[in-house]
SERO-4910 file (N, C-alpha, C, O; in steps of 0.05 Angstrom, whole numbers):
BEGIN
 pado doro    nc1    nc2    nc3   cac1   cac2   cac3    cc1    cc2    cc3    oc1    oc2    oc3
  Met    A   -371    506   -294   -360    530   -268   -338    518   -268   -335    495   -274
  Gln    A   -318    536   -260   -284    521   -261   -289    523   -227   -302    543   -221
  Leu    A   -281    509   -209   -273    503   -177   -237    517   -167   -217    505   -160
  Asn    A   -239    532   -169   -215    545   -142   -213    532   -111   -227    517    -98
  Thr    A   -190    546   -109   -181    530    -93   -188    536    -59   -182    521    -41
  Leu    A   -195    552    -58   -222    561    -41   -236    541    -33   -233    533    -10
  Phe    A   -253    529    -53   -276    523    -53   -260    490    -45   -273    471    -37
  Tyr    A   -238    489    -48   -227    459    -41   -224    447    -14   -223    425     -5
  Leu    A   -222    471     -4   -204    479     27   -235    476     45   -242    462     64
  Ala    A   -250    495     26   -271    496     44   -286    467     49   -295    464     71
  Leu    A   -291    438     20   -290    420     24   -274    398     39   -281    376     47
  Ile    A   -248    411     41   -239    387     64   -239    398     95   -233    384    114
  Leu    A   -250    435     99   -257    434    128   -278    416    133   -283    403    154
  Phe    A   -293    418    106   -330    408    122   -318    380    121   -313    369    143
  Ser    A   -312    365     98   -315    336    113   -292    336    129   -296    312    131
  Gly    A   -264    342    147   -259    337    165   -274    344    192   -267    331    212
  Leu    A   -290    358    196   -299    356    209   -322    337    216   -324    323    237
  Ile    A   -344    339    192   -352    312    188   -348    285    198   -358    274    217
  Phe    A   -334    280    186   -312    244    202   -303    254    225   -307    238    243
  Gly    A   -289    283    235   -288    267    262   -305    278    269   -298    301    275
  Arg    A   -324    275    271   -346    283    295   -356    241    291   -355    226    309
  Leu    A   -364    235    265   -367    212    271   -341    185    283   -345    162    291
  Gly    A   -317    199    281   -298    190    300   -301    194    328   -286    182    343
  Lys    A   -314    206    335   -310    210    366   -348    200    375   -355    198    399
  Leu    A   -362    196    357   -398    178    356   -378    150    362   -384    136    381
  Leu    A   -351    142    344   -347    121    347   -334    105    366   -333     81    370
  Lys    A   -322    127    381   -296    131    404   -266    128    400   -248    120    415
  Leu    A   -267    137    375   -235    145    352   -234    172    360   -252    188    366
  Pro    A   -201    174    356   -189    191    357   -190    213    333   -180    205    312
  Asn    A   -201    240    334   -212    265    300   -198    250    286   -209    234    272
  Val    A   -160    254    285   -141    250    270   -144    228    258   -133    231    237
  Thr    A   -157    199    261   -173    180    242   -191    186    225   -192    178    202
  Gly    A   -211    204    239   -234    209    224   -233    229    200   -246    231    180
  Tyr    A   -203    252    217   -193    261    184   -186    258    164   -189    271    143
  Leu    A   -168    229    170   -152    208    155   -173    192    133   -171    205    112
  Ile    A   -187    177    131   -210    181    133   -217    198    114   -212    191     91
  Ala    A   -229    222    119   -242    239    109   -229    244     69   -235    244     45
  Gly    A   -207    247     93   -189    241     61   -180    230     34   -175    236     10
  Leu    A   -182    212     49   -185    190     30   -209    173      4   -209    159    -17
  Leu    A   -230    188     26   -249    183      1   -254    220     -7   -274    214    -19
  Ile    A   -253    239     -9   -252    256    -19   -222    256    -42   -214    268    -62
  Gly    A   -217    241    -30   -173    247    -51   -188    229    -78   -210    217    -79
  Pro    A   -166    231    -98   -150    219   -126   -160    194   -124   -168    179   -142
  Cys    A   -159    191    -98   -141    150    -97   -176    143    -88   -176    127    -69
  Leu    A   -201    149    -95   -234    130    -79   -248    155    -96   -241    158   -119
  Phe    A   -262    168    -88   -289    191   -102   -270    203   -125   -272    199   -149
  Lys    A   -242    224   -105   -238    246   -135   -258    256   -127   -277    250   -142
  Leu    A   -265    271   -108   -274    302   -103   -250    315   -106   -242    325   -126
  Val    A   -241    315    -90   -215    341   -101   -195    321   -125   -202    299   -134
  Pro    A   -181    331   -128   -166    314   -169   -142    330   -161   -139    353   -153
  Leu    A   -118    301   -168    -94    300   -159    -75    326   -164    -54    326   -151
  Asn    A    -78    351   -181    -73    364   -186    -83    392   -169    -81    416   -175
  Val    A    -92    383   -153    -92    397   -131    -95    394   -108   -103    413    -95
  Thr    A    -91    379   -101    -75    354    -78    -52    369    -78    -46    384    -59
  Ser    A    -36    365   -102      3    370   -104      0    402    -98     20    410    -86
  Gln    A    -19    421   -102    -11    446    -98    -16    460    -69    -10    483    -63
  Leu    A    -31    437    -49    -44    443    -23    -22    433     -4    -28    417     13
  Thr    A      9    443     -8     30    427     12     38    455     27     46    450     49
  Ile    A     37    483     20     38    493     41     27    493     56     39    504     74
  Val    A     -4    482     66    -15    482     88     -6    459    101    -15    459    124
  Ser    A     10    437     95     15    422    107     49    427    120     62    414    136
  Glu    A     59    458    101     89    465    126     71    475    152     69    466    175
  Met    A     60    496    140     43    508    159     40    490    188     40    497    212
  Ala    A     35    463    173     17    448    201     41    440    205     40    442    229
  Leu    A     59    434    201     99    420    214     99    430    228     97    423    251
  Ala    A    103    464    216    114    488    244    109    487    273    126    488    290
  Phe    A     88    486    276     63    502    288     63    467    316     66    462    340
  Ile    A     59    458    298     69    424    313     91    433    326     90    447    346
  Ala    A    109    426    314    138    424    330    148    457    341    171    462    347
  Phe    A    126    476    341    137    494    351    117    492    382    126    502    402
  Ser    A     88    476    381     83    472    408     86    445    413     72    439    432
  Ile    A     97    429    406    127    406    418    141    427    443    138    427    467
  Gly    A    159    445    423    188    454    435    163    464    449    144    452    439
  Ala    A    151    484    471    136    487    493    131    471    510    126    480    533
  Glu    A    131    441    505    121    431    529    143    418    550    143    405    571
  Phe    A    172    436    526    194    428    560    212    456    574    233    466    565
  Lys    A    202    463    594    188    479    611    207    465    632    205    441    638
  Ile    A    229    485    645    249    477    662    247    465    686    256    445    697
  Pro    A    230    485    692    207    470    725    200    442    730    204    429    750
  Tyr    A    185    431    701    185    417    699    189    387    696    175    369    702
  Leu    A    219    389    679    235    382    678    250    362    694    258    339    693
  Lys    A    249    393    718    267    390    740    261    372    765    276    357    779
  Lys    A    228    381    766    209    362    766    208    326    768    207    310    787
  Val    A    209    324    740    206    306    738    233    280    740    230    256    744
  Gly    A    257    294    736    277    285    739    282    261    715    260    257    705
  Ala    A    301    247    703    322    239    700    301    218    687    297    218    663
  Thr    A    288    202    705    277    175    693    250    188    666    242    173    647
  Pro    A    245    200    668    226    206    637    239    199    608    234    182    592
  Ile    A    268    230    611    282    225    593    292    194    589    280    179    573
  Val    A    306    189    597    312    162    597    310    141    581    325    130    564
  Ile    A    274    136    594    261    116    578    249    135    555    249    123    534
  Ala    A    239    161    552    238    171    526    257    157    502    246    146    483
  Val    A    288    160    506    313    164    484    317    125    481    324    111    462
  Phe    A    308    119    514    300     72    502    292     64    481    302     52    461
  Glu    A    253     78    492    247     70    474    235     84    446    213     82    436
  Ala    A    253     95    441    245    114    413    265    104    400    262    100    376
  Leu    A    294     98    415    313     95    383    308     68    391    317     54    372
  Ala    A    296     50    413    292     22    407    270     12    380    270     -7    364
  Ala    A    256     31    382    229     25    366    246     33    333    240     18    315
  Ser    A    271     61    323    280     56    308    294     38    298    293     29    275
  Ile    A    317     24    328    337      1    312    319    -30    306    330    -48    294
  Val    A    287    -32    320    269    -63    312    273    -58    295    294    -68    289
  Val    A    262    -41    273    247    -40    255    277    -38    223    280    -57    208
  Thr    A    294    -12    221    310    -16    213    323    -45    212    318    -60    192
  Val    A    340    -54    232    351    -83    227    337   -100    213    347   -108    193
  Val    A    301   -112    222    279   -125    210    281   -125    185    285   -146    172
  Leu    A    277    -97    172    279    -81    141    308    -88    131    310    -86    107
  Leu    A    331    -97    145    352    -89    126    343   -127    130    326   -132    113
  Leu    A    349   -149    143    341   -182    135    339   -174    117    355   -175     98
  Phe    A    309   -159    119    296   -179    101    300   -165     73    285   -169     54
  Lys    A    324   -147     71    338   -148     37    318   -117     41    319   -124     64
  Phe    A    310   -103     40    302    -71     32    322    -47     46    331    -40     68
  Asp    A    324    -38     17    335     -9     12    349     -5     35    335    -14     53
  Ile    A    373      5     43    379      9     68    370     41     70    370     52     92
  Lys    A    362     53     48    357     81     47    317     81     63    308     97     79
  Ile    A    312     71     58    273     63     62    289     50     95    285     63    115
  Ala    A    297     37     95    308     28    126    314     41    144    314     32    168
  Leu    A    319     56    139    336     77    160    315    100    169    310    107    192
  Val    A    299    114    139    283    135    141    256    120    157    240    134    168
  Leu    A    252     89    156    229     84    159    228     80    200    211     81    218
  Gly    A    253     77    199    255     75    219    258     85    243    248     77    264
  Ala    A    275    108    237    271    136    253    251    152    257    248    169    275
  Ile    A    227    144    227    197    149    237    186    133    259    170    139    277
  Ala    A    204    103    250    189     85    280    191     96    303    181     86    324
  Ser    A    203    119    302    203    124    347    183    143    355    177    148    378
  Ala    A    172    155    332    155    176    346    121    160    352    113    139    344
  Thr    A    105    184    370     82    170    385     76    192    382     93    209    377
  Ala    A     48    198    383     35    209    382     17    219    410      0    203    416
  Pro    A     18    238    422     22    240    441    -19    249    448    -27    249    471
  Ala    A    -38    255    426    -64    266    433    -79    245    441    -98    249    457
  Ala    A    -73    216    432   -101    205    437    -93    187    466   -108    177    482
  Thr    A    -66    186    465    -58    187    497    -68    203    524    -78    191    543
  Ile    A    -64    224    523    -70    247    537   -100    239    528    -99    217    537
  Met    A   -127    240    516   -148    243    519   -169    211    534   -192    209    540
  Val    A   -143    187    536   -152    165    551   -149    173    574   -164    170    593
  Ile    A   -121    187    571   -126    189    604   -135    208    623   -135    208    648
  Lys    A   -144    227    603   -174    259    617   -196    233    616   -208    226    637
  Gln    A   -202    221    588   -234    206    597   -229    188    614   -239    166    608
  Phe    A   -217    189    635   -227    161    635   -201    168    667   -184    152    675
  Ala    A   -204    189    676   -177    206    701   -170    185    707   -180    167    721
  Ala    A   -143    186    691   -124    156    700   -107    161    721    -88    171    710
  Lys    A   -102    161    750    -74    168    768    -56    149    771    -63    126    773
  Gly    A    -31    155    772    -14    133    792     17    138    774     21    155    758
  Pro    A     37    115    784     68    122    765     61    116    739     68    134    723
  Val    A     50     95    729     49     97    704     38    119    679     45    125    656
  Thr    A     11    129    700      9    152    686     26    182    687     25    199    670
  Glu    A     40    183    710     55    202    706     67    202    690     70    220    674
  Thr    A     79    176    689    121    173    671    113    182    634    123    194    615
  Leu    A     86    166    644     71    171    604     72    193    594     76    195    570
  Leu    A     66    224    616     62    245    599     79    249    599     87    251    575
  Ser    A     97    252    617    128    272    614    149    256    595    170    268    595
  Val    A    149    227    574    160    206    564    137    223    539    140    247    537
  Val    A    126    216    529    107    224    503    101    263    498     85    274    482
  Ala    A    125    280    520    121    294    520    151    311    496    153    330    481
  Leu    A    173    284    509    197    277    508    208    263    469    225    270    453
  Asp    A    190    244    469    177    228    455    197    244    434    221    248    439
  Asp    A    181    254    407    179    264    384    201    282    385    206    294    364
  Ala    A    216    287    405    228    315    404    269    281    402    293    284    395
  Val    A    258    265    409    283    246    393    269    230    371    276    209    360
  Ala    A    250    243    368    244    225    338    259    240    313    271    231    294
  Leu    A    252    272    324    260    292    310    283    297    298    287    305    275
  Ile    A    307    289    327    332    279    331    337    253    307    350    252    286
  Ala    A    320    233    321    340    213    293    328    219    268    341    209    250
  Phe    A    299    237    257    302    229    247    326    248    228    344    236    216
  Gly    A    324    265    229    351    271    229    383    278    223    393    300    217
  Phe    A    397    249    228    416    231    239    401    210    207    408    207    184
  Ala    A    393    207    213    382    174    185    370    199    158    383    201    137
  Ala    A    353    210    163    360    225    132    385    241    125    388    243    100
  Ala    A    395    248    133    427    256    125    440    230    116    442    228     91
  Ile    A    448    215    127    469    183    126    437    167     95    442    146     83
  Ala    A    418    178     90    412    162     77    411    187     47    400    189     25
  Lys    A    428    202     64    428    223     29    440    219     16    437    214     -8
  Ser    A    475    219     46    488    215     31    497    179     15    511    182     -5
  Leu    A    493    163     19    484    138      4    476    146    -19    487    144    -41
  Gln    A    441    163     -9    436    162    -48    468    176    -59    485    158    -58
  His    A    475    193    -65    502    209    -73    527    197    -63    541    216    -59
  Pro    A    539    177    -58    553    164    -46    582    179    -70    606    173    -72
  His    A    570    193    -82    603    203   -101    605    236    -98    626    248   -104
  Glu    A    580    248    -88    579    280    -79    595    285    -55    610    305    -53
  Val    A    591    259    -29    588    268     -1    609    258      9    600    240     -6
  Ser    A    632    249     20    652    243     23    635    226     61    613    230     72
  Val    A    655    210     66    653    183     78    644    210    111    622    215    121
  Ile    A    669    220    117    665    239    135    648    264    139    645    278    160
  Met    A    637    266    112    613    288    108    586    277    113    565    279    126
  Ser    A    597    268    100    572    253    117    565    237    147    542    232    156
  Met    A    585    230    159    585    232    188    581    261    199    566    261    218
  Val    A    591    287    191    586    311    199    567    320    203    556    326    224
  Ser    A    559    322    167    528    327    164    497    325    169    479    335    156
  Pro    A    498    308    194    475    301    208    480    322    237    463    332    251
  Val    A    498    322    239    512    339    258    505    366    254    485    377    264
  Ile    A    522    378    239    515    402    225    480    414    230    472    434    241
  Glu    A    463    389    213    443    418    210    428    408    242    414    426    252
  Ile    A    429    385    257    412    380    283    432    407    308    421    413    328
  Val    A    459    420    303    458    436    318    450    453    306    435    466    320
  Gly    A    455    467    267    439    489    264    415    497    276    410    517    290
  Ser    A    399    475    267    371    473    278    360    483    305    342    500    310
  Ile    A    380    465    325    378    490    349    396    510    349    379    526    356
  Leu    A    413    521    348    423    547    353    408    571    341    400    592    353
  Leu    A    403    562    307    373    585    302    356    591    305    347    613    300
  Gly    A    339    564    320    314    559    332    322    578    358    311    599    360
  Phe    A    343    568    378    342    577    396    345    617    396    335    628    415
  Leu    A    355    631    380    355    648    375    343    657    380    340    672    399
  Leu    A    321    646    354    295    667    340    280    659    365    259    670    358
  Gly    A    274    649    391    270    639    402    272    670    421    253    684    424
  Ile    A    293    674    429    293    708    444    290    728    427    283    749    438
  Leu    A    295    729    396    281    757    379    262    745    386    270    747    409
  Phe    A    237    728    389    212    732    391    210    747    412    197    767    406
  Thr    A    216    748    432    212    767    462    206    784    450    182    787    445
  Ile    A    227    803    440    230    829    433    198    844    423    184    860    437
  Pro    A    196    840    412    158    851    404    146    839    416    124    850    417
  Leu    A    147    823    426    126    817    454    129    839    482    112    844    499
  Arg    A    153    847    479    153    865    499    139    899    492    138    917    509
  Tyr    A    128    902    463    120    931    460     87    922    443     72    942    444
  Phe    A     75    901    429     47    887    431     40    876    450     58    861    459
  Lys    A     20    876    464      2    866    485    -20    850    470    -30    828    475
  Lys    A    -26    869    448    -58    860    442    -59    823    426    -50    816    404
  Asp    A    -69    811    441    -76    789    432    -75    777    403    -67    756    393
  Ser    A    -90    803    395    -91    801    346    -55    806    349    -37    790    342
  Asn    A    -52    827    359    -22    826    347     -6    809    351     10    804    333
  Arg    A     -3    788    388     25    783    395      5    751    376     18    730    382
  Leu    A    -14    745    362    -20    719    346     -1    716    306     10    700    291
  Ile    A    -10    747    308     19    755    285     39    752    285     53    747    265
  Ile    A     45    754    308     85    752    311     86    729    314    106    719    302
  Thr    A     71    710    327     70    682    330     70    677    302     91    671    291
  Thr    A     54    679    292     49    661    269     83    675    242     95    660    228
  Ala    A     87    694    242    111    711    240    128    701    230    137    701    207
  Phe    A    138    685    264    163    676    277    162    647    265    181    633    258
  Val    A    135    641    263    128    601    262    144    600    233    167    591    230
  Phe    A    126    610    215    134    612    185    174    625    176    191    619    160
  Leu    A    173    638    190    212    653    186    222    625    194    234    610    179
  Gly    A    214    619    221    237    599    229    229    572    213    249    558    210
  Ser    A    214    565    204    213    538    176    211    545    158    204    529    142
  Ser    A    217    585    143    231    589    113    253    590    122    256    610    108
  Leu    A    275    587    133    308    595    138    322    556    130    336    541    117
  Ala    A    298    564    155    300    527    160    308    522    138    331    523    132
  Thr    A    280    511    117    296    505     85    310    517     67    313    501     48
  Met    A    322    540     62    335    548     53    352    546     63    369    555     47
  Leu    A    365    540     84    396    548     98    400    505     92    422    496     85
  Gly    A    378    489     95    388    450     91    388    445    132    401    428    143
  Leu    A    369    468    145    370    446    163    346    439    171    331    431    152
  Ser    A    335    439    197    312    407    200    284    441    201    292    457    217
  Pro    A    269    446    193    250    462    201    235    460    229    235    477    247
  Leu    A    221    427    228    216    407    253    232    422    276    225    441    291
  Leu    A    258    404    274    269    409    305    284    447    309    296    453    330
  Leu    A    281    467    287    281    493    299    261    510    314    260    524    334
  Cys    A    243    501    294    212    505    318    207    489    323    194    479    305
  Met    A    212    469    350    214    461    359    238    470    387    236    459    409
  Cys    A    254    484    383    273    499    389    273    527    402    285    539    420
  Met    A    260    531    389    241    558    382    226    561    406    232    578    423
  Gly    A    206    543    409    177    546    433    189    540    442    180    544    465
  Ala    A    216    524    446    227    517    479    239    534    485    243    533    509
  Met    A    249    553    476    258    579    480    247    602    495    252    617    514
  Leu    A    227    597    472    196    621    479    193    610    522    198    622    543
  Ile    A    185    589    516    169    585    538    186    582    561    174    572    580
  Asn    A    218    588    565    231    589    583    242    612    592    258    612    610
  Ile    A    234    638    578    247    666    580    230    681    578    238    704    574
  Ser    A    201    675    579    192    690    572    151    700    579    131    699    564
  Gln    A    154    705    599    128    703    607    109    689    593     98    667    597
  Ala    A    105    714    570     74    711    556     80    689    541     66    687    520
  Gly    A    100    669    545    100    643    535     75    622    530     69    607    511
  Gly    A     60    630    559     33    620    568     15    622    550      3    605    537
  Ala    A     13    648    549    -20    663    531    -13    661    506    -31    665    490
  Ile    A     14    655    495     17    652    463      9    624    461     -3    620    440
  Leu    A     10    604    477     11    579    475    -23    583    459    -37    581    439
  Lys    A    -23    591    487    -59    591    483    -84    598    449   -102    588    436
  Leu    A    -61    627    451    -76    639    423    -67    604    393    -79    589    377
  Val    A    -40    609    402    -41    580    378    -67    565    386    -90    569    376
  Asp    A    -61    547    404    -79    532    408   -116    539    395   -130    520    387
  Ile    A   -125    563    396   -142    566    397   -145    574    364   -168    578    355
  Val    A   -118    576    343   -115    592    317   -118    555    297   -132    549    278
  Thr    A    -95    534    316    -93    527    290   -107    496    282    -99    480    265
  Pro    A   -128    494    301   -144    468    295   -150    470    269   -140    449    260
  Pro    A   -164    485    243   -156    493    225   -144    493    207   -152    497    184
  Ile    A   -125    488    212    -92    478    205    -84    462    201    -71    455    182
  Phe    A    -94    451    225    -91    414    238    -98    397    216    -86    382    201
  Leu    A   -131    409    221   -144    383    203   -143    385    176   -153    367    162
  Met    A   -133    402    169   -131    405    130   -108    389    127   -105    369    113
  Phe    A    -87    404    148    -60    370    136    -66    348    143    -56    332    128
  Phe    A    -83    334    166    -94    315    176   -115    304    148   -111    280    143
  Val    A   -130    314    134   -141    301    118   -125    302     83   -127    287     64
  Ile    A   -106    330     89    -96    329     55    -74    308     59    -74    298     37
  Ser    A    -51    292     77    -59    264     90    -62    241     82    -46    224     71
  Gly    A    -85    241     88   -105    227     79   -113    230     54   -126    210     45
  Met    A   -110    249     39   -115    249     10    -94    241     -2   -104    231    -22
  Glu    A    -72    238     -4    -53    230     -8    -47    190      3    -33    169      0
  Leu    A    -66    199     14    -53    157      2    -62    135    -12    -82    122    -12
  Asn    A    -47    135    -21    -61    116    -48    -51     86    -50    -29     75    -52
  Ile    A    -87     74    -47    -85     45    -32    -88     29    -42    -98      8    -34
  Tyr    A    -79     36    -67    -79     22    -92    -58      2    -97    -61    -18   -110
  Val    A    -24     13    -79     -4      2    -79     -3    -15    -42     21    -11    -38
  Ile    A    -11    -28    -19    -12    -28     -4    -11    -61     -9     -3    -77      8
  Pro    A    -24    -68    -43    -16   -108    -36     18   -105    -54     29   -123    -67
  Gln    A     28    -81    -49     57    -80    -58     77    -82    -42     94    -99    -41
  Ile    A     74    -60    -28     82    -62     11     78    -79     41     89    -76     63
  Gly    A     58    -99     29     47   -116     54     76   -121     62     87   -109     80
  Val    A     85   -136     48    115   -141     86    134   -114     95    152   -109    111
  Ile    A    127   -107     84    146    -74     86    112    -54    112    116    -39    132
  Gly    A     95    -59    103     80    -63    133     73    -58    147     66    -39    161
  Ile    A     78    -92    145     66    -99    176     99   -108    177     99   -116    201
  Ile    A    118   -111    171    147   -105    194    146    -82    209    146    -85    233
  Tyr    A    145    -54    197    122    -27    202    114    -25    226    124    -15    246
  Val    A     87    -42    222     68    -43    242     82    -55    270     88    -39    287
  Ile    A     86    -77    273     97   -105    284    124   -101    304    126   -104    328
  Cys    A    143    -92    288    173    -83    291    163    -60    299    150    -76    312
  Arg    A    156    -41    304    153    -25    313    137    -26    352    151    -14    369
  Val    A    120    -34    359    112    -38    376    135    -55    391    146    -47    412
  Val    A    141    -77    381    157    -88    402    184    -69    416    190    -68    440
  Gly    A    198    -54    392    214    -43    398    208    -25    420    223    -25    439
  Lys    A    176     -4    418    167      1    447    161    -10    461    162      3    483
  Val    A    155    -31    463    145    -40    484    185    -52    502    193    -44    524
  Ala    A    197    -69    483    229    -56    501    244    -48    504    264    -55    518
  Gly    A    239    -30    489    262      0    502    246     14    521    259     19    541
  Ser    A    219     23    523    219     24    551    221      5    572    235     13    591
  Tyr    A    212    -17    574    219    -36    599    248    -30    600    254     -7    606
  Leu    A    261    -41    597    290    -21    587    302     -3    602    316     -3    621
  Gly    A    288     17    583    300     44    604    274     49    628    276     71    639
  Ala    A    258     38    634    265     36    673    265     14    685    254      9    706
  Ala    A    276      2    672    294    -24    687    313     -9    692    318    -12    716
  Met    A    325      3    685    359     23    685    344     41    711    355     35    733
  Met    A    327     57    714    322     82    730    303     67    749    283     76    759
  Lys    A    316     38    754    295     33    777    256     39    777    248     36    800
  Ala    A    235     45    756    221     60    755    202     30    779    210     10    791
  Pro    A    181     40    776    172     24    789    156     -3    773    151      1    749
  Ala    A    146    -29    786    135    -55    769    125    -40    747    137    -37    726
  Pro    A     85    -24    757     75    -20    730     86    -13    715     85    -22    693
  Val    A    100      5    723    118     25    696    138      3    675    135      0    651
  Lys    A    153     -7    689    168    -37    674    140    -41    653    137    -29    631
  Lys    A    122    -59    664    111    -71    634     90    -63    636     75    -80    644
  Tyr    A     77    -40    632     53    -38    613     60     -6    600     47      1    581
  Leu    A     85     14    614     94     34    595     81     23    563     60     30    552
  Gly    A    104      4    552    100      6    529     89     14    509     91     29    490
  Phe    A     67    -10    524     37    -13    509     23     11    508      2     10    496
  Thr    A     29     37    521     15     53    526     20     78    504      8    100    505
  Leu    A     40     70    483     64     84    467     59     77    444     77     80    427
  Ile    A     30     62    435     22     56    413      7     71    395     -4     59    377
  Pro    A      4    102    396    -12    115    374      6    121    369     25    120    385
  Gln    A      7    132    341     25    150    318     10    167    297     -7    162    281
  Ala    A     23    191    305     -5    206    292     19    239    268     35    243    250
  Gly    A      9    248    281     29    280    274     59    286    259     71    299    241
  Val    A     61    270    279     91    272    275    102    262    251    114    272    232
  Ala    A     91    229    258    107    206    234     98    208    207    111    201    187
  Ile    A     72    219    205     57    245    193     79    260    169     88    252    148
  Gly    A     82    287    183     94    304    172    126    292    172    131    290    148
  Leu    A    141    285    183    170    270    185    163    242    163    179    223    165
  Ser    A    141    238    143    140    219    124    128    245    103    147    247     87
  Leu    A    114    259     96    122    281     85    143    291     72    143    297     48
  Val    A    169    294     95    192    311     99    220    290     81    242    296     71
  Ala    A    205    261     86    217    249     76    212    231     35    226    219     19
  Ala    A    191    238     37    176    230      6    188    264     -9    187    269    -33
  Gly    A    199    282     10    203    304    -10    241    301     -4    257    315    -17
  Asp    A    246    290      7    277    281     12    293    254    -10    314    253    -23
  Phe    A    276    241     -7    271    208    -40    246    209    -48    225    199    -41
  Pro    A    253    222    -63    225    221    -83    210    196    -99    187    195   -108
  Glu    A    235    171    -98    233    157   -111    216    141    -91    197    127    -98
  Leu    A    226    144    -63    208    127    -44    193    133    -30    188    124     -7
  Gly    A    180    159    -48    169    172    -36    140    167    -32    129    182    -16
  Glu    A    124    149    -42     99    131    -42     98    112    -25     78    102    -15
  Thr    A    125    106    -19    114     78     -6    126     90     15    114     79     33
  Ile    A    139    103     26    147    117     54    115    132     74    108    133     97
  Arg    A    100    145     41     84    157     59     55    132     59     33    135     69
  Thr    A     65    114     46     32     90     53     42     76     79     25     64     93
  Val    A     57     77     83     63     58    104     53     73    124     35     65    138
  Val    A     63     95    127     62    105    151     36    114    160     25    112    182
  Leu    A     23    128    126     -1    129    130    -19    104    135    -42    105    124
  Cys    A    -16     94    141    -36     68    140    -27     59    168    -45     46    179
  Ala    A     -5     62    181      4     50    199    -15     61    223    -33     51    236
  Thr    A      1     92    223    -29    109    235    -55    109    242    -65    116    264
  Leu    A    -74     97    209   -101     87    209   -106     62    229   -127     57    240
  Ile    A    -79     46    233    -84     20    245    -78     24    282    -89     13    301
  Tyr    A    -50     53    280    -52     58    301    -69     58    321    -75     48    343
  Glu    A    -80     84    297    -93    106    319   -122     90    330   -136     99    348
  Leu    A   -127     69    318   -154     53    323   -152     41    336   -170     40    352
  Val    A   -122     15    344   -118     10    361   -106     13    393   -108     -1    413
  Gly    A    -90     45    387    -81     47    403    -96     55    428    -98     42    449
  Pro    A   -105     76    424   -135     80    456   -143     57    469   -139     50    492
  Ala    A   -154     48    455   -164     14    469   -139      6    487   -140      2    511
  Val    A   -112      3    467    -93    -20    485    -84     10    521    -78      7    545
  Thr    A    -87     31    504    -73     46    530    -88     44    555    -80     42    578
  Lys    A   -122     44    538   -135     40    566   -145     15    580   -157     15    601
  Phe    A   -137    -15    563   -129    -49    576   -103    -29    601   -108    -19    623
  Ser    A    -79    -32    588    -50    -29    599    -57    -18    627    -53    -33    646
  Leu    A    -72     20    633    -77     28    647    -97      6    671    -93      1    694
  Glu    A   -116     -3    654   -137    -15    672   -121    -32    698   -125    -36    722
  Lys    A   -101    -39    678    -83    -74    694    -62    -69    714    -53    -83    732
  Ala    A    -53    -37    702    -39    -24    721    -61    -15    754    -52     -5    776
  Gly    A    -80    -20    749    -99     -6    763    -95     24    768    -80     28    787
  Glu    A   -106     52    753    -93     65    756   -124     78    736   -123    103    734
  Ile    A   -141     69    726   -162     70    722   -182     54    737   -187     32    727
  Arg    A   -194     61    758   -220     39    774   -245     57    764   -246     80    755
  Gly    A   -262     38    771   -287     34    757   -291     33    732   -314     29    724
***
């Protein structure tokens, strides 16, 4: 009996569901359980899903990344940004770029390839908001650190997407120095980012037109899915950033359409299976046998990213004269890393096939470590800041 793709998708969903629940029982984020499930059923360990099937499931990852970026963009509501002011923006930029710079510089000092240093440095800037927000809700944390943190994690991945766009474009120009001039290597990241932003905003505006004529949730869900897929596909065809484009489309929609909030609720209902499959497939692609070969680069990434996050958030908070607890503890709450970082590693693996396995393994292994350690460190930091009581 020959097993087909739908059977493997069912296996992925069931295994993710079971290990997500086991992770919850162990007080771990669901994403950790999903990654472990993928590692166990994938071609690296028990081989329940063969390698040729894993390679056919890239469409799932593309769908998940598009929806993740769309949801991130929907966090950028203008009234909310006016309310919180510039402090979270400055801190988000400083902590994200500091993590990127520290990782890149240290990797270069250890004589690693400049392309992998740039790409891993850009990925290091991303933070996963899910685990952090889970801790805040679970322990009802309140105070200046918590308020600032909620704003920073919403902005953080936007900075990461932009940083990755520049880093990837520069790395591509270094990979093909005779095909791309020095001027173009400087201009191409700007073109890619500006093009992604403008087209994303345009699609966000067009998004509102069919919403005027289709009021039923089922129809609006169809429209939303179509626009998210359209945005991601156009970006790929035009050489733009699918993540940045979908993020800008979400940002435009939430700010110009009264239906934006309802659309996001619909997205939240239908995307859990897609996200679960994305993380399980990411775990399936983890090759643990290359870990001994990348031990040094992995250690550098894990340690230097944390150093950059802590130092950058402190500098940003100090510049904006934020309260002392924010300067002292905020950086330690930014350790978790998951969805966007994994997505960027997938994009990087496609852009740089010869570096893909190393980049993916470093990021996925770091994700497991950060997701295991990050929530506990966040809880401890908020306790020390006096924002978790009892």
